[in-house]
All heavy atoms as a GROMACS GRO file, in nm:
protein
  429
    1MET      N    1  15.696   6.196   6.977
    1MET     CA    2  15.802   6.183   7.076
    1MET      C    3  15.779   6.279   7.193
    1MET      O    4  15.801   6.241   7.308
    1MET     CB    5  15.935   6.209   7.007
    1MET     CG    6  16.053   6.173   7.091
    1MET     SD    7  16.055   5.996   7.115
    1MET     CE    8  16.207   5.977   7.196
    2LEU      N    9  15.738   6.400   7.161
    2LEU     CA   10  15.713   6.495   7.269
    2LEU      C   11  15.589   6.457   7.350
    2LEU      O   12  15.579   6.492   7.467
    2LEU     CB   13  15.698   6.637   7.212
    2LEU     CG   14  15.828   6.703   7.167
    2LEU    CD1   15  15.798   6.838   7.104
    2LEU    CD2   16  15.925   6.719   7.281
    3GLY      N   17  15.496   6.386   7.289
    3GLY     CA   18  15.379   6.340   7.361
    3GLY      C   19  15.416   6.241   7.470
    3GLY      O   20  15.360   6.242   7.580
    4ILE      N   21  15.513   6.156   7.442
    4ILE     CA   22  15.560   6.059   7.541
    4ILE      C   23  15.633   6.131   7.654
    4ILE      O   24  15.615   6.098   7.772
    4ILE     CB   25  15.651   5.954   7.474
    4ILE    CG1   26  15.570   5.872   7.374
    4ILE    CG2   27  15.717   5.864   7.578
    4ILE    CD1   28  15.654   5.780   7.288
    5ALA      N   29  15.713   6.232   7.618
    5ALA     CA   30  15.784   6.310   7.721
    5ALA      C   31  15.684   6.382   7.811
    5ALA      O   32  15.704   6.391   7.933
    5ALA     CB   33  15.878   6.409   7.654
    6ALA      N   34  15.576   6.434   7.752
    6ALA     CA   35  15.473   6.500   7.833
    6ALA      C   36  15.406   6.401   7.928
    6ALA      O   37  15.380   6.434   8.044
    6ALA     CB   38  15.369   6.565   7.742
    7ALA      N   39  15.379   6.281   7.879
    7ALA     CA   40  15.317   6.179   7.965
    7ALA      C   41  15.408   6.142   8.081
    7ALA      O   42  15.361   6.125   8.195
    7ALA     CB   43  15.283   6.055   7.882
    8VAL      N   44  15.536   6.133   8.056
    8VAL     CA   45  15.632   6.102   8.163
    8VAL      C   46  15.637   6.215   8.266
    8VAL      O   47  15.638   6.190   8.387
    8VAL     CB   48  15.772   6.074   8.103
    8VAL    CG1   49  15.879   6.069   8.211
    8VAL    CG2   50  15.771   5.945   8.024
    9LEU      N   51  15.637   6.339   8.218
    9LEU     CA   52  15.638   6.452   8.311
    9LEU      C   53  15.511   6.458   8.394
    9LEU      O   54  15.515   6.486   8.515
    9LEU     CB   55  15.657   6.583   8.235
    9LEU     CG   56  15.798   6.608   8.181
    9LEU    CD1   57  15.800   6.732   8.093
    9LEU    CD2   58  15.896   6.624   8.296
   10PHE      N   59  15.395   6.428   8.333
   10PHE     CA   60  15.271   6.424   8.409
   10PHE      C   61  15.273   6.313   8.513
   10PHE      O   62  15.224   6.330   8.624
   10PHE     CB   63  15.151   6.405   8.316
   10PHE     CG   64  15.115   6.528   8.238
   10PHE    CD1   65  15.083   6.519   8.105
   10PHE    CD2   66  15.111   6.653   8.297
   10PHE    CE1   67  15.048   6.631   8.033
   10PHE    CE2   68  15.077   6.766   8.226
   10PHE     CZ   69  15.046   6.754   8.092
   11PHE      N   70  15.331   6.198   8.479
   11PHE     CA   71  15.340   6.088   8.574
   11PHE      C   72  15.431   6.123   8.691
   11PHE      O   73  15.399   6.093   8.806
   11PHE     CB   74  15.390   5.962   8.503
   11PHE     CG   75  15.393   5.842   8.592
   11PHE    CD1   76  15.275   5.785   8.638
   11PHE    CD2   77  15.513   5.786   8.631
   11PHE    CE1   78  15.278   5.674   8.722
   11PHE    CE2   79  15.517   5.676   8.715
   11PHE     CZ   80  15.399   5.620   8.760
   12ILE      N   81  15.543   6.189   8.662
   12ILE     CA   82  15.633   6.232   8.770
   12ILE      C   83  15.563   6.333   8.860
   12ILE      O   84  15.574   6.327   8.984
   12ILE     CB   85  15.763   6.290   8.711
   12ILE    CG1   86  15.845   6.178   8.647
   12ILE    CG2   87  15.846   6.360   8.818
   12ILE    CD1   88  15.966   6.227   8.570
   13ALA      N   89  15.488   6.427   8.800
   13ALA     CA   90  15.414   6.525   8.881
   13ALA      C   91  15.309   6.456   8.967
   13ALA      O   92  15.289   6.492   9.083
   13ALA     CB   93  15.348   6.627   8.789
   14PHE      N   94  15.243   6.353   8.911
   14PHE     CA   95  15.145   6.278   8.990
   14PHE      C   96  15.212   6.206   9.107
   14PHE      O   97  15.159   6.207   9.218
   14PHE     CB   98  15.073   6.178   8.900
   14PHE     CG   99  14.987   6.082   8.977
   14PHE    CD1  100  14.866   6.124   9.030
   14PHE    CD2  101  15.027   5.952   8.997
   14PHE    CE1  102  14.787   6.036   9.102
   14PHE    CE2  103  14.949   5.864   9.067
   14PHE     CZ  104  14.828   5.906   9.121
   15LEU      N  105  15.327   6.144   9.083
   15LEU     CA  106  15.396   6.074   9.191
   15LEU      C  107  15.440   6.168   9.301
   15LEU      O  108  15.430   6.136   9.420
   15LEU     CB  109  15.517   5.998   9.136
   15LEU     CG  110  15.486   5.871   9.057
   15LEU    CD1  111  15.617   5.808   9.009
   15LEU    CD2  112  15.407   5.774   9.140
   16ILE      N  113  15.491   6.285   9.263
   16ILE     CA  114  15.533   6.383   9.363
   16ILE      C  115  15.414   6.427   9.446
   16ILE      O  116  15.421   6.440   9.569
   16ILE     CB  117  15.601   6.504   9.296
   16ILE    CG1  118  15.736   6.463   9.237
   16ILE    CG2  119  15.621   6.618   9.394
   16ILE    CD1  120  15.801   6.570   9.153
   17ASN      N  121  15.301   6.448   9.381
   17ASN     CA  122  15.181   6.494   9.451
   17ASN      C  123  15.119   6.383   9.535
   17ASN      O  124  15.080   6.405   9.650
   17ASN     CB  125  15.079   6.548   9.351
   17ASN     CG  126  14.967   6.623   9.417
   17ASN    OD1  127  14.980   6.667   9.530
   17ASN    ND2  128  14.856   6.636   9.348
   18ALA      N  129  15.110   6.262   9.481
   18ALA     CA  130  15.043   6.153   9.552
   18ALA      C  131  15.125   6.103   9.670
   18ALA      O  132  15.069   6.069   9.775
   18ALA     CB  133  15.016   6.038   9.456
   19ALA      N  134  15.256   6.098   9.655
   19ALA     CA  135  15.340   6.048   9.762
   19ALA      C  136  15.379   6.157   9.862
   19ALA      O  137  15.444   6.130   9.961
   19ALA     CB  138  15.466   5.985   9.704
   20GLU      N  139  15.337   6.280   9.832
   20GLU     CA  140  15.369   6.395   9.917
   20GLU      C  141  15.518   6.403   9.944
   20GLU      O  142  15.562   6.420  10.058
   20GLU     CB  143  15.289   6.391  10.046
   20GLU     CG  144  15.140   6.401  10.024
   20GLU     CD  145  15.061   6.393  10.152
   20GLU    OE1  146  15.122   6.376  10.259
   20GLU    OE2  147  14.938   6.403  10.145
   21ILE      N  148  15.596   6.390   9.838
   21ILE     CA  149  15.741   6.397   9.847
   21ILE      C  150  15.782   6.541   9.867
   21ILE      O  151  15.739   6.629   9.793
   21ILE     CB  152  15.807   6.339   9.720
   21ILE    CG1  153  15.771   6.192   9.704
   21ILE    CG2  154  15.958   6.358   9.723
   21ILE    CD1  155  15.816   6.132   9.574
   22GLY      N  156  15.865   6.565   9.967
   22GLY     CA  157  15.914   6.700   9.992
   22GLY      C  158  16.026   6.734   9.896
   22GLY      O  159  16.131   6.670   9.895
   23THR      N  160  16.003   6.832   9.813
   23THR     CA  161  16.105   6.876   9.718
   23THR      C  162  16.132   7.023   9.742
   23THR      O  163  16.061   7.091   9.816
   23THR     CB  164  16.057   6.854   9.572
   23THR    OG1  165  15.937   6.927   9.553
   23THR    CG2  166  16.033   6.708   9.544
   24ASN      N  167  16.235   7.072   9.673
   24ASN     CA  168  16.264   7.215   9.687
   24ASN      C  169  16.162   7.296   9.607
   24ASN      O  170  16.074   7.242   9.541
   24ASN     CB  171  16.407   7.246   9.644
   24ASN     CG  172  16.435   7.203   9.502
   24ASN    OD1  173  16.347   7.164   9.431
   24ASN    ND2  174  16.561   7.213   9.463
   25ASP      N  175  16.172   7.427   9.612
   25ASP     CA  176  16.071   7.513   9.550
   25ASP      C  177  16.070   7.505   9.398
   25ASP      O  178  15.971   7.539   9.335
   25ASP     CB  179  16.092   7.658   9.593
   25ASP     CG  180  16.060   7.678   9.740
   25ASP    OD1  181  15.981   7.598   9.792
   25ASP    OD2  182  16.115   7.772   9.801
   26THR      N  183  16.179   7.461   9.338
   26THR     CA  184  16.184   7.456   9.192
   26THR      C  185  16.124   7.328   9.137
   26THR      O  186  16.071   7.329   9.026
   26THR     CB  187  16.330   7.461   9.144
   26THR    OG1  188  16.414   7.514   9.242
   26THR    CG2  189  16.344   7.544   9.022
   27PHE      N  190  16.130   7.221   9.210
   27PHE     CA  191  16.089   7.090   9.160
   27PHE      C  192  15.959   7.046   9.226
   27PHE      O  193  15.948   6.938   9.280
   27PHE     CB  194  16.202   6.989   9.186
   27PHE     CG  195  16.187   6.861   9.110
   27PHE    CD1  196  16.192   6.860   8.973
   27PHE    CD2  197  16.166   6.743   9.177
   27PHE    CE1  198  16.178   6.742   8.903
   27PHE    CE2  199  16.151   6.623   9.108
   27PHE     CZ  200  16.157   6.624   8.971
   28THR      N  201  15.857   7.132   9.224
   28THR     CA  202  15.728   7.095   9.281
   28THR      C  203  15.643   7.026   9.175
   28THR      O  204  15.675   7.028   9.056
   28THR     CB  205  15.654   7.220   9.332
   28THR    OG1  206  15.631   7.308   9.222
   28THR    CG2  207  15.733   7.292   9.439
   29SER      N  208  15.535   6.965   9.219
   29SER     CA  209  15.450   6.893   9.124
   29SER      C  210  15.384   6.988   9.026
   29SER      O  211  15.362   6.954   8.909
   29SER     CB  212  15.344   6.812   9.199
   29SER     OG  213  15.258   6.898   9.269
   30VAL      N  214  15.354   7.110   9.070
   30VAL     CA  215  15.292   7.207   8.979
   30VAL      C  216  15.390   7.250   8.870
   30VAL      O  217  15.354   7.260   8.753
   30VAL     CB  218  15.241   7.330   9.059
   30VAL    CG1  219  15.188   7.437   8.965
   30VAL    CG2  220  15.134   7.288   9.157
   31ASN      N  221  15.516   7.271   8.907
   31ASN     CA  222  15.615   7.310   8.807
   31ASN      C  223  15.640   7.198   8.707
   31ASN      O  224  15.655   7.224   8.587
   31ASN     CB  225  15.746   7.351   8.874
   31ASN     CG  226  15.735   7.485   8.943
   31ASN    OD1  227  15.644   7.562   8.916
   31ASN    ND2  228  15.827   7.512   9.032
   32VAL      N  229  15.644   7.075   8.753
   32VAL     CA  230  15.663   6.962   8.661
   32VAL      C  231  15.541   6.948   8.571
   32VAL      O  232  15.554   6.920   8.451
   32VAL     CB  233  15.691   6.832   8.740
   32VAL    CG1  234  15.699   6.713   8.646
   32VAL    CG2  235  15.819   6.844   8.819
   33MET      N  236  15.422   6.972   8.626
   33MET     CA  237  15.301   6.965   8.545
   33MET      C  238  15.301   7.076   8.439
   33MET      O  239  15.261   7.053   8.324
   33MET     CB  240  15.177   6.978   8.633
   33MET     CG  241  15.048   6.965   8.557
   33MET     SD  242  14.901   6.972   8.660
   33MET     CE  243  14.923   7.126   8.744
   34LEU      N  244  15.347   7.195   8.474
   34LEU     CA  245  15.354   7.303   8.376
   34LEU      C  246  15.456   7.272   8.266
   34LEU      O  247  15.434   7.306   8.150
   34LEU     CB  248  15.388   7.435   8.446
   34LEU     CG  249  15.276   7.493   8.531
   34LEU    CD1  250  15.324   7.617   8.605
   34LEU    CD2  251  15.155   7.526   8.446
   35LEU      N  252  15.566   7.208   8.302
   35LEU     CA  253  15.661   7.164   8.200
   35LEU      C  254  15.597   7.061   8.107
   35LEU      O  255  15.617   7.064   7.985
   35LEU     CB  256  15.786   7.104   8.265
   35LEU     CG  257  15.886   7.201   8.324
   35LEU    CD1  258  15.994   7.124   8.399
   35LEU    CD2  259  15.947   7.286   8.217
   36GLY      N  260  15.519   6.971   8.164
   36GLY     CA  261  15.447   6.873   8.083
   36GLY      C  262  15.348   6.938   7.988
   36GLY      O  263  15.335   6.898   7.872
   37LEU      N  264  15.278   7.041   8.036
   37LEU     CA  265  15.185   7.113   7.950
   37LEU      C  266  15.257   7.186   7.838
   37LEU      O  267  15.209   7.193   7.725
   37LEU     CB  268  15.102   7.211   8.033
   37LEU     CG  269  14.992   7.151   8.117
   37LEU    CD1  270  14.927   7.258   8.205
   37LEU    CD2  271  14.887   7.087   8.029
   38THR      N  272  15.375   7.240   7.868
   38THR     CA  273  15.454   7.307   7.765
   38THR      C  274  15.498   7.209   7.658
   38THR      O  275  15.487   7.237   7.538
   38THR     CB  276  15.577   7.375   7.828
   38THR    OG1  277  15.534   7.466   7.929
   38THR    CG2  278  15.658   7.449   7.725
   39VAL      N  279  15.546   7.094   7.700
   39VAL     CA  280  15.590   6.992   7.604
   39VAL      C  281  15.471   6.941   7.523
   39VAL      O  282  15.481   6.918   7.402
   39VAL     CB  283  15.662   6.877   7.678
   39VAL    CG1  284  15.691   6.762   7.586
   39VAL    CG2  285  15.791   6.928   7.740
   40LEU      N  286  15.355   6.926   7.589
   40LEU     CA  287  15.236   6.882   7.518
   40LEU      C  288  15.190   6.985   7.416
   40LEU      O  289  15.148   6.951   7.306
   40LEU     CB  290  15.124   6.852   7.618
   40LEU     CG  291  14.998   6.791   7.560
   40LEU    CD1  292  15.028   6.655   7.499
   40LEU    CD2  293  14.894   6.778   7.668
   41ALA      N  294  15.200   7.113   7.451
   41ALA     CA  295  15.164   7.219   7.356
   41ALA      C  296  15.257   7.218   7.235
   41ALA      O  297  15.214   7.239   7.122
   41ALA     CB  298  15.168   7.354   7.425
   42LEU      N  299  15.387   7.193   7.259
   42LEU     CA  300  15.480   7.184   7.147
   42LEU      C  301  15.448   7.065   7.058
   42LEU      O  302  15.458   7.071   6.936
   42LEU     CB  303  15.624   7.173   7.200
   42LEU     CG  304  15.681   7.299   7.263
   42LEU    CD1  305  15.817   7.268   7.325
   42LEU    CD2  306  15.694   7.409   7.160
   43HIS      N  307  15.406   6.956   7.120
   43HIS     CA  308  15.369   6.836   7.044
   43HIS      C  309  15.245   6.862   6.957
   43HIS      O  310  15.241   6.824   6.840
   43HIS     CB  311  15.342   6.720   7.139
   43HIS     CG  312  15.287   6.598   7.072
   43HIS    ND1  313  15.363   6.520   6.989
   43HIS    CD2  314  15.164   6.543   7.074
   43HIS    CE1  315  15.288   6.421   6.943
   43HIS    NE2  316  15.167   6.434   6.994
   44VAL      N  317  15.147   6.928   7.014
   44VAL     CA  318  15.024   6.958   6.940
   44VAL      C  319  15.053   7.057   6.828
   44VAL      O  320  14.993   7.051   6.720
   44VAL     CB  321  14.915   7.010   7.036
   44VAL    CG1  322  14.796   7.066   6.962
   44VAL    CG2  323  14.872   6.900   7.130
   45ALA      N  324  15.148   7.147   6.850
   45ALA     CA  325  15.183   7.245   6.747
   45ALA      C  326  15.262   7.182   6.632
   45ALA      O  327  15.282   7.245   6.530
   45ALA     CB  328  15.264   7.359   6.809
   46GLY      N  329  15.307   7.060   6.649
   46GLY     CA  330  15.378   6.992   6.541
   46GLY      C  331  15.528   6.997   6.553
   46GLY      O  332  15.598   6.946   6.465
   47ILE      N  333  15.579   7.055   6.657
   47ILE     CA  334  15.724   7.061   6.677
   47ILE      C  335  15.770   6.929   6.738
   47ILE      O  336  15.709   6.878   6.831
   47ILE     CB  337  15.762   7.179   6.768
   47ILE    CG1  338  15.719   7.309   6.702
   47ILE    CG2  339  15.909   7.180   6.801
   47ILE    CD1  340  15.732   7.430   6.789
   48GLY      N  341  15.875   6.872   6.684
   48GLY     CA  342  15.927   6.747   6.736
   48GLY      C  343  15.853   6.625   6.687
   48GLY      O  344  15.868   6.517   6.742
   49SER      N  345  15.775   6.641   6.583
   49SER     CA  346  15.698   6.527   6.533
   49SER      C  347  15.779   6.442   6.436
   49SER      O  348  15.730   6.342   6.387
   49SER     CB  349  15.571   6.576   6.464
   49SER     OG  350  15.603   6.659   6.356
   50GLY      N  351  15.900   6.480   6.410
   50GLY     CA  352  15.984   6.401   6.320
   50GLY      C  353  15.997   6.467   6.185
   50GLY      O  354  15.937   6.570   6.156
   51TRP      N  355  16.078   6.408   6.102
   51TRP     CA  356  16.101   6.464   5.970
   51TRP      C  357  15.991   6.415   5.875
   51TRP      O  358  15.953   6.301   5.875
   51TRP     CB  359  16.236   6.416   5.914
   51TRP     CG  360  16.350   6.473   5.991
   51TRP    CD1  361  16.418   6.413   6.092
   51TRP    CD2  362  16.407   6.602   5.976
   51TRP    NE1  363  16.514   6.497   6.141
   51TRP    CE2  364  16.510   6.614   6.070
   51TRP    CE3  365  16.381   6.709   5.891
   51TRP    CZ2  366  16.586   6.727   6.081
   51TRP    CZ3  367  16.458   6.822   5.904
   51TRP    CH2  368  16.559   6.832   5.998
   52ALA      N  369  15.945   6.505   5.796
   52ALA     CA  370  15.845   6.470   5.695
   52ALA      C  371  15.917   6.424   5.569
   52ALA      O  372  16.018   6.482   5.529
   52ALA     CB  373  15.756   6.590   5.665
   53ALA      N  374  15.865   6.322   5.508
   53ALA     CA  375  15.927   6.270   5.386
   53ALA      C  376  15.896   6.366   5.271
   53ALA      O  377  15.782   6.406   5.249
   53ALA     CB  378  15.873   6.131   5.355
   54ARG      N  379  15.999   6.403   5.199
   54ARG     CA  380  15.980   6.490   5.085
   54ARG      C  381  15.943   6.406   4.963
   54ARG      O  382  16.003   6.303   4.936
   54ARG     CB  383  16.107   6.568   5.055
   54ARG     CG  384  16.139   6.670   5.157
   54ARG     CD  385  16.255   6.752   5.113
   54ARG     NE  386  16.279   6.862   5.206
   54ARG     CZ  387  16.372   6.952   5.190
   54ARG    NH1  388  16.452   6.947   5.086
   54ARG    NH2  389  16.388   7.047   5.277
   55THR      N  390  15.845   6.454   4.892
   55THR     CA  391  15.804   6.384   4.772
   55THR      C  392  15.852   6.463   4.650
   55THR      O  393  15.852   6.586   4.651
   55THR     CB  394  15.651   6.368   4.765
   55THR    OG1  395  15.592   6.498   4.771
   55THR    CG2  396  15.603   6.285   4.884
   56ARG      N  397  15.891   6.391   4.548
   56ARG     CA  398  15.937   6.456   4.426
   56ARG      C  399  15.826   6.450   4.322
   56ARG      O  400  15.767   6.346   4.300
   56ARG     CB  401  16.059   6.384   4.369
   56ARG     CG  402  16.182   6.403   4.452
   56ARG     CD  403  16.298   6.343   4.378
   56ARG     NE  404  16.421   6.358   4.454
   56ARG     CZ  405  16.537   6.313   4.416
   56ARG    NH1  406  16.547   6.244   4.306
   56ARG    NH2  407  16.642   6.333   4.489
   57ARG      N  408  15.801   6.563   4.264
   57ARG     CA  409  15.703   6.567   4.157
   57ARG      C  410  15.776   6.598   4.027
   57ARG      O  411  15.855   6.690   4.020
   57ARG     CB  412  15.598   6.675   4.182
   57ARG     CG  413  15.507   6.640   4.294
   57ARG     CD  414  15.394   6.740   4.302
   57ARG     NE  415  15.298   6.695   4.402
   57ARG     CZ  416  15.191   6.760   4.431
   57ARG    NH1  417  15.163   6.872   4.367
   57ARG    NH2  418  15.108   6.716   4.522
   58ARG      N  419  15.747   6.521   3.927
   58ARG     CA  420  15.810   6.542   3.797
   58ARG      C  421  15.707   6.564   3.692
   58ARG      O  422  15.599   6.524   3.694
   58ARG     CB  423  15.895   6.421   3.758
   58ARG     CG  424  16.013   6.409   3.848
   58ARG     CD  425  16.098   6.296   3.800
   58ARG     NE  426  16.205   6.275   3.895
   58ARG     CZ  427  16.321   6.227   3.863
   58ARG    NH1  428  16.347   6.193   3.740
   58ARG    NH2  429  16.412   6.210   3.952
   0.00000   0.00000   0.00000
């Protein structure tokens, strides 16, 4: 799930950069790209990957 969110953030950063959209200092393409990298790092670390099924051993 976080991998999809990272892809969306990278796409938004690409659109801001490619279309040369004027944004304020907080919402620049570099900042959105860094947010995407953070979300991608969380995804790779295994956070947000969903619940693991517990198995019972008897």
